[in-house]
N, C-alpha and C positions, 0 to 999 in steps of 0.2 A: 066579131071585128077581129083581125089579125093584128098582133102587136108588130110595130116596124123592127126590123132587124138591122144591126149595124156591124161592120166589121172593120177592123184596123188592121194595116200591114206595117210591119216594122222591117225595113230592109237595110241591110249593110251597104255602104257606098264602095267598100273594098271589093275588088274584082267586079266593078260596076257593069262591065260589058255583059256580065251573066245575071247579076242580081236585077238589073233593069229588065232583062227578059223575063225573069221570074215575076216580077212585080206586074209587069205589063199583062202578061198571060193571066195572072190571078185576078187583076182588075176587070179584064175583059170577061172572064168566066162568071165573075161575081155580078157583073152588070146583066149577064144573061139569065143567071139563076135567080137573082133577087132584083128584078127590074123596078120594082115599085118602092124599094126601101132606100134607106139612107145612104148617101154615096160613101164609097170607101175612103176612108182617110189614111194617107201614106205618111209615115214617120221614118225619116232617115238617121242613121247612126253611122259613125266611121267605120267600124268593123264589126266582125261577128261577135267578139268578146263584149261588146257593148249592147248587144241585142237584149240580153235578159233584164238590164236595169230600165231600159225604155218600156219593154213589155210589162214590167211590174208597174212603173208609173202609170201607163195607161189602164192596165187591169184595175188598179186600185180606184180609178175614177168611177168605174161601174157603168160606163157609158157604151160599151161595146158588148156584143153578143159573143164574139170570137175575135181572136188576134191571130194573125198569120206572121210567123217569123221567117224571114228569107235571107240566106247568107250562103256564100260559097267560100269554102276553105280548100285550098289545093294542097295536097301532101307534098312536102318537101323532103329534103334529106334527113331532117331531125324529127323529133317526136313532138314538136311544138304545135303542130297542126292537129294531131290526134288529141293532145291535152286540151287545146281550146274547144275542140268539138265535144269532148266528154264533159267539160265543164259547162258549156253552153246547154247541153242536153239536160244535165242534171238540174240546172238552175230553171230551165224552162218548165220541167215537170213539176218542180216544187212550187213555183209561181201558179201553175194551173190548179193543182190540188188545193193549195192553201187558199187561193182566191176564188176557186170554183168557176174559172173561166176557161173554155176550151182555147188552148193555145196550140196552133198547128205548126208543127216543128219541120220547117224545110231549110235547116242550116245544114247544107250538104257538105260532106267531107269526100272530096274527090281525088282521084290519082292524078289527073291531068286536064288540060284545057278541052281536050276533044270530048271527055266525059262531061264537063261543065257545059259545053256548046250543046250536046245532045239533050240535056236534061233541062236547060234553062233558056235556050234560044229557039231551038227547033220546035216543031209542033207535036211530033209523035209521042214522046215521053216527057212533056214539059212538066215540071213538078210544081210550077206555079198554078197551072191549070188544076192539077190534082189537089193541091192545097186549098184551093177555092171550094172545090167539091166536098172536101172533107169537112171545111168550115160549116158549109151549109148542112150537111148531114148531122154534125155535132150540134148545131143550133136546134134542128128539128128533134134529135134524140132527148136532149135536155128538156126541151119544151113538153115533149110527151111524158118523160119521167117526172116532170113537176105537174102534170095533169092539165097543161095549157094546150090550147088549140093553137096549131100552127097554120 
C-alpha cells in the first residue's frame, strides 16, 4: 500500500497577477501527477520576504511531503529585490535541510513583467508546472532513499 502524499503551496500575494498563475499551474499539475492523494493546500503571505516564515511553520507540522514556495520579485533600480531574493533563497535552503522537507524554490527574481508573464502565466515555460513536477520527483526520491515503496 502506498502512503498518501501531500503538498503545500506558499504563495506571495505581491505581484498576484503572476503568483496566481504559478499557483494555478502548480495545483493543476499536482492534480494530474498525484490524482488520488490529499488535496494541495494553499497558504498566502503578503510578499516574498514572508514566505520563509510560513514555510517553516508548515514544515514544522510534519504534515506535508513537500512544500512549494512561489513568489515574483521584479528587479527595480535599487538592490532591494536582489537582497530579498538572496535572503529568501538562503532561508528556504536552511529550512529544507534543517527540517528534512523538500522545499521547491520558485521565488523568481525577474527583470520585468514580460519575463514574469512568460514564466508565470503562459504554458510553455511555466515555473509553477515545473515546481509541481520537482515536488513529486523529490517525494519519490526521498521515499526511495528511506527504503519506502512509492
